[in-house]
C-alpha positions in Angstrom: 0.2 0.0 0.1 1.3 3.5 -0.9 2.1 5.9 1.8 -0.2 9.1 2.3 1.1 11.7 0.8 2.4 14.8 3.1 -0.7 17.7 3.0 1.7 20.8 3.4 0.4 24.4 3.2 2.7 27.4 2.6 1.7 30.7 4.1 3.4 34.1 2.8 3.7 36.0 -0.1 6.2 37.9 -2.5 9.1 36.0 -4.0 10.1 33.6 -0.9 6.6 31.5 -1.3 7.3 30.1 -4.6 11.0 29.0 -3.5 9.0 27.1 -0.7 6.7 25.7 -3.3 9.6 24.5 -5.1 11.2 22.7 -2.0 7.7 21.1 -1.1 7.5 19.7 -4.6 10.9 17.7 -4.2 9.1 16.2 -1.0 6.7 15.2 -3.2 3.9 16.8 -0.9 0.3 17.7 -1.9 0.5 21.6 -1.7 -2.0 24.5 -0.9 -0.5 27.9 -0.7 -2.2 30.7 1.2 -1.3 34.2 0.1 -1.5 37.5 1.5 -3.8 40.1 0.0 -2.4 43.4 0.7 0.0 44.0 -2.1 -0.5 47.4 -3.6 2.7 47.8 -5.8 3.4 47.5 -9.6 1.3 45.7 -12.2 -0.7 44.3 -9.2 -1.3 47.7 -7.7 -2.4 49.2 -10.7 -5.1 46.3 -11.4 -6.4 46.6 -7.8 -6.7 50.0 -8.1 -8.4 50.4 -11.7 -10.2 47.1 -11.5 -11.2 46.9 -8.0 -10.0 43.7 -7.3 -7.8 41.8 -4.9 -4.3 41.7 -6.0 -3.4 39.1 -8.7 0.5 39.4 -8.7 1.4 36.9 -5.7 -1.3 34.5 -6.7 0.2 34.1 -10.1 3.6 33.8 -8.9 2.4 30.9 -6.7 0.3 29.4 -9.9 3.5 29.4 -12.0 5.5 27.6 -9.2 2.8 25.0 -8.8 2.7 24.3 -12.9 3.1 20.9 -14.1 5.5 21.9 -16.3 7.0 25.4 -15.9 8.7 25.1 -19.3 5.7 24.9 -21.6 4.9 27.6 -23.9 1.9 28.5 -21.8 3.4 28.7 -18.4 6.2 30.7 -19.6 3.5 33.2 -21.4 1.9 33.1 -18.0 4.5 34.8 -16.5 5.5 36.9 -19.5 5.3 40.8 -18.8 4.6 43.8 -21.2 6.8 46.4 -20.5 4.8 48.6 -23.4 1.5 48.3 -20.9 2.4 49.2 -17.2 4.9 46.0 -17.1 1.6 43.8 -16.2 2.0 40.3 -16.4 0.0 38.2 -18.5 -0.9 35.9 -15.6 -2.4 39.1 -14.1 -4.6 40.3 -16.8 -5.9 36.9 -17.3 -6.7 36.3 -13.4 -8.4 39.9 -13.6 -10.3 39.2 -16.9 -11.8 35.7 -15.3 -12.7 37.0 -12.1 -14.6 40.0 -13.8 -16.2 37.4 -16.4 -17.3 34.9 -14.0 -17.6 37.2 -10.9 -15.7 35.3 -8.8 -11.9 35.6 -8.3 -11.5 32.0 -6.5 -13.0 30.5 -9.8 -10.7 32.5 -11.9 -7.6 30.9 -10.0 -9.2 27.5 -10.4 -9.5 28.0 -14.2 -5.6 29.1 -14.1 -4.7 26.0 -12.3 -6.4 23.7 -14.8 -4.5 25.5 -17.5 -1.3 25.4 -15.9 -1.8 21.6 -14.9 -1.1 22.8 -11.5 -0.1 20.1 -9.0 -1.6 21.7 -5.8 -4.1 24.8 -5.3 -3.6 28.6 -4.2 -5.9 30.4 -1.9 -6.0 34.0 -1.3 -6.2 34.5 2.6 -9.2 36.9 2.3 -11.3 37.6 -1.0 -12.0 41.0 0.7 -10.4 44.3 -0.6 -7.7 45.3 2.1 -5.0 47.5 2.6 -1.7 47.3 4.8 -0.9 49.9 7.2 2.1 50.0 9.8 4.3 51.8 12.3 7.7 52.2 12.4 10.0 52.2 15.0 9.9 55.9 15.4 6.1 55.8 15.8 5.4 57.4 12.5 2.2 55.4 10.7 2.9 54.5 7.2 -0.1 53.4 4.9 0.3 50.8 1.9 2.1 47.6 1.4 4.6 49.1 -1.1 5.6 52.1 1.2 6.0 49.8 4.1 8.1 47.1 1.9 10.3 49.9 0.0 10.6 52.8 2.4 13.7 51.4 4.2 12.4 51.9 7.8 12.1 49.5 10.6 8.8 48.5 11.6 7.4 47.4 14.9 3.9 46.1 13.9 1.1 46.2 10.9 -2.4 46.0 10.6 -5.4 45.6 8.3 -7.6 48.3 7.0 -10.6 47.6 7.1 -10.0 45.5 10.2 -12.1 42.3 10.6 -11.5 40.7 7.1 -13.3 37.5 6.8 -11.1 34.5 5.9 -11.4 32.7 2.6 -13.0 29.4 3.7 -10.9 27.3 1.3 -7.7 28.5 2.9 -9.3 27.7 6.3 -10.1 24.4 5.2 -6.4 23.7 4.0 -4.7 24.4 7.2 -7.3 22.3 9.0 -6.3 19.4 7.2 -2.8 20.0 6.8 0.1 17.8 8.2 2.6 20.5 7.7 2.2 24.6 7.9 5.1 26.5 6.6 4.9 30.3 7.1 7.6 32.0 5.2 10.3 32.3 4.0 9.5 36.1 3.2 9.2 39.5 4.4 7.6 39.2 7.7 5.3 42.4 7.9 4.6 42.5 4.5 4.3 38.9 3.2 3.8 36.5 6.2 1.9 38.5 8.9 -0.9 40.3 6.7 -2.4 36.4 6.4 -2.5 36.1 10.2 -4.4 39.7 10.4 -7.4 37.7 8.8 -10.2 36.7 10.9 -10.6 33.0 10.8 -6.8 32.3 9.9 -5.5 32.9 13.1 -8.2 30.7 14.5 -7.5 28.0 11.9 -3.6 27.9 13.0 -4.4 27.8 16.8 -6.9 25.1 16.2 -4.9 22.5 13.6 -3.3 19.6 14.4 -0.6 20.2 11.5 3.3 20.9 12.5 3.9 24.3 12.2 7.2 25.9 11.2 8.3 29.4 10.9 11.1 29.8 8.3 12.9 33.2 9.3 14.4 35.3 6.5 18.0 35.4 6.5 18.6 39.0 5.5 16.0 42.0 4.8 17.3 44.2 1.9 14.3 46.3 2.0 14.3 47.7 5.5 11.2 46.9 7.3 13.1 44.4 9.5 16.6 45.9 9.7 18.4 45.2 12.7 15.9 42.5 14.0 17.1 39.1 15.0 15.4 35.7 14.9 14.0 36.0 18.5 12.8 39.8 17.5 10.9 38.2 14.4 9.2 35.5 16.5 8.6 38.3 19.2 6.5 40.3 16.5 4.8 37.1 15.0 3.5 35.7 18.5 1.3 38.4 19.5 -0.1 38.5 16.1 -1.0 34.8 16.3 -2.0 34.8 20.1 -3.1 38.0 21.4 -5.6 38.7 18.6 -7.0 35.5 19.1 -7.3 35.8 22.7 -9.1 39.1 22.3 -11.5 37.4 19.7 -12.2 34.5 22.2 -13.2 37.3 24.9 -15.6 39.0 22.7 -17.4 35.6 22.3 
């Protein structure tokens, strides 16, 4: 009898998550990727502003990483960018067009999974429109994920606006069914923590029986965690995971 495949969930965003997906593929795992939805930079930022959709960019990156054969013509075209039209990636445009046509961003993702022959699934942490704000070490408030990522200032905490965004139920089910959950690698305040700020994601991470692993990034080239040790990363991560959860339980 064949051994059951490991059910693995990656939680993050940005460029780190596709690399984790590649590692999980080598392990032969069944993969579900949960992606932060606060990105507002580049092609993604333009599309979310103009089309009023959740950001497609990190979803596209994970879909490409999960493609059955990343070297096919379609898989390479899916990642192709058009410098002449705001540097949009074809995959971003296709996700937005499908979401507009059928009224569901989640269905648009499933269609792209079929087109790419993906070996796993990708889930936005929330399907609601949210933005990210944060507080710098000096106490200044900064609005926008791109401003936090590229402002080269160290942050102490971040939050979603509006607060109380509901979790994508498919993401919650993936967490509860998982054997292994990996947070990171990726930017702490802009790729990892935004997922944990979504109501329902925290609760699922607290409830799941899966082994939970945090992969701390080796270096922060953009500055949002400049000077922070591994222990500092954990200290920033834990209050989001548990303090908010206790507040939620108290209210109920």
